[in-house]
C-alpha positions as CSV (number, residue, x, y, z in Angstrom):
1,M,-10.2,-9.9,-0.3
2,R,-7.4,-8.2,-2.4
3,I,-5.1,-6.2,-0.6
4,M,-2.6,-3.5,-1.9
5,V,0.5,-2.7,0.1
6,C,1.6,0.7,-0.5
7,G,5.1,2.3,0.5
8,P,8.1,4.0,-0.9
9,I,9.5,1.7,-4.0
10,G,13.0,3.7,-4.1
11,S,15.9,2.9,-1.9
12,K,15.1,0.0,0.5
13,G,11.5,0.3,0.5
14,I,10.4,-2.0,-1.8
15,H,12.0,-4.7,0.2
16,K,9.5,-3.8,3.0
17,I,6.7,-4.0,0.5
18,K,7.8,-7.3,-0.9
19,K,8.5,-8.6,2.8
20,M,4.8,-7.5,3.8
21,S,3.3,-8.6,0.5
22,A,4.9,-12.3,1.4
23,F,3.9,-11.9,5.0
24,L,0.3,-11.4,4.0
25,T,0.0,-13.7,1.3
26,K,1.5,-16.8,4.0
27,N,-1.5,-15.5,5.9
28,G,-4.0,-16.2,3.4
29,F,-4.6,-13.0,1.6
30,E,-4.5,-12.0,-2.1
31,I,-2.1,-9.3,-3.0
32,S,-2.6,-6.8,-5.7
33,S,1.3,-6.0,-6.3
34,Q,2.2,-2.9,-8.0
35,L,5.4,-4.5,-8.9
36,D,3.8,-6.6,-11.6
37,Q,6.6,-9.6,-11.6
38,G,9.3,-6.8,-11.6
39,R,8.2,-4.9,-14.7
40,M,7.0,-2.0,-12.7
41,D,10.0,-2.0,-10.6
42,Y,11.4,1.4,-10.8
43,S,13.4,1.3,-7.6
44,K,16.5,2.1,-9.3
45,I,15.3,5.5,-11.0
46,C,16.5,8.2,-9.0
47,D,15.2,11.2,-11.1
48,F,11.8,11.0,-12.8
49,R,12.1,14.6,-14.0
50,T,12.8,13.6,-17.6
51,R,10.7,10.3,-17.5
52,K,7.1,11.9,-17.8
53,N,5.6,9.0,-19.7
54,L,7.0,6.5,-17.6
55,S,5.9,8.4,-14.5
56,R,2.3,8.5,-16.5
57,L,2.5,4.6,-16.9
58,I,3.4,4.0,-13.1
59,V,0.6,6.1,-12.0
60,K,-1.8,4.8,-14.1
61,H,-1.0,1.1,-13.4
62,D,-0.8,2.0,-9.7
63,L,-4.1,3.8,-9.5
64,K,-5.8,0.6,-11.4
65,L,-4.4,-1.7,-8.8
66,V,-6.1,0.8,-5.9
67,K,-9.3,0.6,-7.9
68,D,-9.2,-3.2,-8.2
69,S,-8.0,-3.9,-4.2
70,D,-10.4,-3.7,-1.5
71,V,-8.1,-2.7,1.1
72,L,-4.9,-0.7,1.2
73,V,-2.3,-1.6,3.7
74,V,-0.1,1.4,4.0
75,L,3.6,1.4,5.3
76,S,4.3,4.2,7.5
77,T,7.7,5.3,5.7
78,P,7.2,8.7,4.1
79,S,6.3,8.2,0.4
80,F,4.3,10.6,-2.3
81,G,3.0,7.6,-4.1
82,A,1.6,6.0,-1.1
83,A,0.0,9.2,0.1
84,M,-1.5,9.7,-3.2
85,E,-2.7,6.1,-3.3
86,M,-4.4,6.2,0.3
87,F,-6.2,9.5,-0.6
88,F,-7.4,8.2,-3.6
89,A,-8.7,4.9,-2.0
90,K,-10.5,6.7,0.6
91,E,-12.2,8.9,-2.2
92,L,-13.1,5.3,-4.0
93,G,-14.7,4.1,-0.4
94,K,-11.7,1.4,0.2
95,K,-10.5,0.5,3.6
96,T,-7.0,1.9,4.8
97,V,-5.0,0.3,7.0
98,L,-1.6,2.4,8.5
99,F,0.9,-0.2,9.4
100,S,3.2,2.0,11.8
101,E,5.6,0.0,14.1
102,N,7.1,3.5,15.3
103,P,5.7,6.7,16.0
104,M,3.9,8.6,13.4
105,P,5.1,12.5,13.2
106,S,2.3,13.4,10.5
107,P,-1.5,13.7,11.0
108,W,-1.9,13.1,7.4
109,P,-1.9,9.3,6.9
110,V,-3.5,8.9,10.5
111,N,-6.3,11.3,9.5
112,F,-6.9,9.0,6.1
113,A,-6.3,5.6,8.0
114,D,-9.5,3.6,8.8
115,F,-7.3,1.7,10.8
116,I,-4.1,2.0,12.7
117,T,-1.9,-1.0,13.4
118,K,1.5,-1.2,15.4
119,D,2.7,-4.6,14.7
120,K,1.9,-7.6,12.4
121,K,-0.5,-9.5,15.2
122,S,-2.8,-6.4,15.2
123,L,-2.4,-6.0,11.2
124,L,-3.6,-9.5,10.8
125,A,-6.5,-9.2,13.3
126,T,-7.5,-6.0,11.7
127,L,-7.7,-7.4,8.1
128,N,-9.6,-10.6,9.2
129,I,-12.1,-8.3,10.9
130,I,-12.3,-6.4,7.7
131,R,-12.6,-9.6,5.7
132,N,-15.2,-11.1,8.1
133,K,-17.3,-7.8,7.6
134,K,-17.1,-8.1,4.0
135,E,-18.2,-11.3,3.5
136,H,-21.3,-10.9,5.7
């Protein structure tokens, strides 16, 4: 079962994605990484307004990863990209898991989540349930 971890790349968000991806890998899950061995790390870019071609490449790359993944784990930190990836995944019939350790002030990610987890233990339990259903 392939999982894509979604959240903001900019600021410190990239570290949260890397940390969650490493945690899931350590627990036996395969990760579809939008960071692509660092080649798609655009975390230092503060303004995309003059980078239309790069924006198009990043979106194309990430949407392909959504298509190739079975499940999205969406980190609750606000992100335009993660929201779009979550919507796209739902349109494709993919399972989405919202990971939110803190209260969620927006109904949008809750609405598009198949599952909502509040800690890593419940996240692993949820992903194992999804994996077991997929295997049967």
